[in-house]
N, C-alpha and C positions, 0 to 999 in steps of 0.2 A: 269465741264470743261463745260464752256460758250459754248456752240453751234454757229456757224456762221446764219445773217439772212437767210430766205427765200430767194429763188431766185423767183423774182416774174414777173408782168407782164413788169416790167423795162425791162427788157434783150432784149424783142424787139426792144428799143430803142439804146441799146448799138453798138457801133462800135469797132474794133480792129484794135489796132496799134503797131508799130515797134519802141522801144524806151529803152536804155540804155541796148540791149541785150536782152531785154524781149518781150514776145506779152500782150499788156495790151487790154482788154476788158472795156470798160467805156458809162455809159449814159453822162456824163458830157459836157458841151460844151465848151470845150476848144476852146480860142483864138490862143493859141502857136499851129503852124501848126505841127501838128505829122505827120508820114509816115504811112500811112494805111498798114493796114496786114491782111493776110487770116490763118496765124499759130491758132496751138490749145493754149487757152490761159494759161499764166504763172500767172496772178493776175489779178482781177477784182476791179475798184475803182466806186461806186454808191456814188450818193449825195443823201440824204434825208433830211424832216424837219420833223423827229421825232425820237427821241432815236431808234435804233435797238435792243435795250434789257432794260428789265426790272431792270436789276441789277446792284446793287447801288456800282459799280466798284469805284465811286468819297466819299465812306465810310473811306478809310484807307487814309495811307499819301502817297503823292506821291515818287515816286524814282527820280524823277528829277523836280528842278526848276530855270527857266532861273532868270538869272540876273536882265535884263530886265524886269522893270514894267512898268505897265499902269497908264495913268492919277489917278485911284484909288489905287495905291499900290500892284496891286496884280501882280503877277508874270506873264509875257505875255504868257509863254509855262510850261506846267505841265505834265510829263509822268507817267500815273499808272501801275502797273503790278498786273496783279491775274487771277490767274486760267487760264494759257494761252490765255489770252487776253492786249493787249497791248492799252492804250488807250493816245492820245494826244490830252490837252485841249490847244486851243489857244483862250485865253482870248476875248469874246465879240464876236467872229469869229465862230468858229467852234471846233466840238470836232472829231476827227480821231479815229475809232475804225479798230485795226490791227491784222487781223487774218493770220494763214498760207498762205492763197490762196486770200486774198479778203481783201478790205481797205474800208471802209464807214464812209464817212464822214456826218456826222449831222452837217448842216449849221444853225447857230444861223441869222446872218446878211445877210439879202438879197443883201443888196449893197456888200457884200463882195467878190462876188466870184473871182474877180480877184485876190485877197489876198489867195484863196484857191487854186486856181489854181499853183501859184506860190509857196505856199507853200507844195505843193502836188509833185511838180516836182524835189523838193529840199530835203528838210529834211526828207519827209514820204517816197519819194522812197527808199533815202539814206537808210534810217533807215532799210525799208524793205528787201532790195537787201545785208545789212552789214547783217544781220540777218541769211541769208541765204549764205553765203561765198562768196560774192564780195565785191570788194575794191570802195566804192567811194570817188572822191576824188575831191574836188573844185581846179578845173580846165580847161582850156580850151586845144583843142587839136587839130591839125593839120595835113592831111595824107599828108607826104612827098615824091613821091617814093615811096608809097607802105607800108610806115608805120607811126607809130604815133609819132608825137613829142610833147611831154608835156609840157606845162607851168602852175606849180604849183602857186596858189593864195598865194600872199605877199603882207604884208605891202606895198610895195616897187618895185610893180610887174609890172603894162602893160600889162598884159597877153592878152587883147582882142585888144590891139592895135599889139601887136608880130602877135597875130594868122591873122588880118587883113590884116597886111602887107604882109603875107606868101601866103594868099590868092591873092592879087592884083599881087603878080608874079607866080599867074597860079596854085598855090594849094589848095587843097578842107577841108573845115571845116568837122572834127569830132565832136567837141562837144564844143561850148561856155563857160561854168559856171559849168558843172557837168560832172565827167568821171568815165563812170563804167568799171571796170576791173576784168574780171577772170582769173586765176593763173591754170596754169596744172606745169608738172614737164617740159614741154619743154619750156614754151614762158608765157609771160604775153600778154593779148589778151584789147584791149579798143574799147569799142561798142562805137556808133554813140546816138548821142542826136537826136536833132530836126535841121531842117534847120531856123535857127534864131538866132540872138545874140542881146545883149542886151548894149547900148551904152547911154554915157552920151552926152548932145549936143555937147561938144567941140569935141569929137571924130566926132561923124556924121557928123559934119561942114567940118571935115578935110577929110574924107574918103569919104562922099557922097557930100559933097558942100551945106548940110543943115539938119536942122531937124524938121523943123517945119509941116512936112506933116505925121511924122512917128507917131506912136500910144505910148500913154505913156504905158510903164510898169504898173505901176498902177496910180490911179488916183492924189494921193498927192506927186509923183517922177518927175522928168524931166527925169528920164531914160529912153529911147528910145527904142522899136520894130523894129529891123531891120532885114527883110526876106533875107534869101540868097538861092541861085539858081536863075532859069527864072524868071525873071524880079524884081532880087534884087542883092544882093552884093555875087559877087564871083560865088562859086559852094558850094556845100553838098556832102560828101563822105557817103552815106546810107550804108557801109559794113565795118564789123568790120577788124580791123589793130592792128599788135602785135607793141609793143611798141618800138620806138628805141633809146629814151633820154628821161630824167627826168628833166627839167628845171628849177632853182630857179631864177627867174627874180630879178633884183638888180639893178634899174635905177641909176645913180648916177646924181647931178646936174650941173656939169660940162659938158658943150656942145660939150669940145673937147676932152674930156676922150676917153682914148683907148677902144677898145671893148674886152672883155677877156671873155673866154671862160675857167672855173677852175673847174679841176674833183674832186668832191667830193666824199672820200672815205665810201664804204658801211656803216661803223659803225657810221658815221657821217650822213649820207644821212637818216640813220633811225629814228635819233634823228629829222632833220629836219622834217621827213615826219611825224613825232608822233607831232612835234610842230604844224605844220601849218594843222592838222587833220582835216579835216571835221566830225561833230558829235563827238567829243571826249569827251566832259563830257557827251554828252546824252548816249552813248556808253558802258564809264566806272559806269554810274549810272546802267544801265539797266543790268551791270554784262555781256557785252559782248567784253569786252576789251581786254581779253588777247587772245582770238583768234585772232581780230582783227591786236592785235601786231605781230602774227606770220604769218598774212599774208603780212603785210607791211615789216618785213624782208625776206619773199619770193620776194618780190615784188625788194625791192632793190638788192637782190643777183644776179637777172636776168637781171634787167635795168638799166646801169649807169645814175646814176646823174650828174649833172654840175650846177655851179652857173655860171650865166650868166650877166655879168656885162657889162654895157652899157651907152652910155650918154644920156641926156635927151635931148629934141627935138624931134618933131616929120621927122622934114626930114633929121634925120640919121638913122631911122628905116629901111629903104631898105638895109643898110650897114648892119645894125646890122642882116637881117634877111637871107641876103649872108652869113655872118660869121655861123648862125646856119646851112644852108644847106650845106654848106662845113663840116660842124664838125660832121653833123650825114653820109657824105660821099656820098649825091648825088650830083646832077646836077641843078643849075638853072631852 
C-alpha cells in the first residue's frame, strides 16, 4: 500500500473552506470565492512542484484515456489506479494524486494555475465525492422557498440563464455548474458550491449590462467569472437544501412556443441521468459505475424529474421561471 505524502510546513498556509458539502483544507491560491469554514477537514488539497512519491505508478496501463487529444496526439487526461492510489495525468499541466483524504497536485506548468483550479473543482472533486458515495451532477441549482430546483446540463439546456432569471426573481443560487447530492432513506440533499457563476459574454451583457470588466475563467476563453452575493449578482444560498425537482431543459427555436413541463417516469429519468452523467466514462473505467447506478436509481425514486420545454428568446425567461415556481408549488 502506498503511503500518503507527509504533513509538512505547508499546513501553516492552509485555509479551510466549505464546498460541495465537505470541509476542504488547502494551501492553493484559489481565485474562486470559496466560503470559509472552521470544521474538521474532510479533504486536503495541496499543490507541490515535485512528485510526492517515487513509485512508478505510470509504468502500467491507464484504466482511462480521454478522447480529447493534445496537439502532440497525447490523450488530454489519463487515469492510473494502483495499490490504493489514483492518479490523474492532465497532459502538460499536472499530475493529481488521489488518496482517501488528500489530493496532491504536482503542477508541471507554472502558467496553468487557473486550469488546475478549474480541473480540481470539477473532475477531481467529482471523482473524489463519487468514490465516497456522493452523487456529483453536472447541473445548476437554485433554492426556491427552501428547496433545491435542479437544472441538469444538456446540449439544449440553458441552465445558467434559467438559474440567473430565478435569482433575479429573488431566489438564491445553490450552485452554478456542479451539484453534490447526498442520499438517505428520507431525502436527497443538494449542497452549496460557491458564490460565483460562469457566463458567456452574451448572457453577461443581457443580465449584467456588459462583460468587459469581468475576469476571464481561463486566459484562452471568453467565458467570464460573475460574483454572486454582496456587490455581485443576486444572492447565494450557503445552506444545504432538499431536492424538489430535477429538470431536463429543452429550449426550442420557436420563440412563440408554449412552455411545457412534462413529467418523466422514473425508469426514463434514470436513463436520462445516466446519459447526461458527469464523469460517466471515468467512473465506469475505474469500476465505480455499479455503485453510482444504484445511487442514481435511488435519486430518481425520491425526486421527480420533468422535461422543461420552453421557447428561445431571453425575453421569455421570466415567464418560464414563473412556470417553474408554480410547478414546484412555491410562490413567486
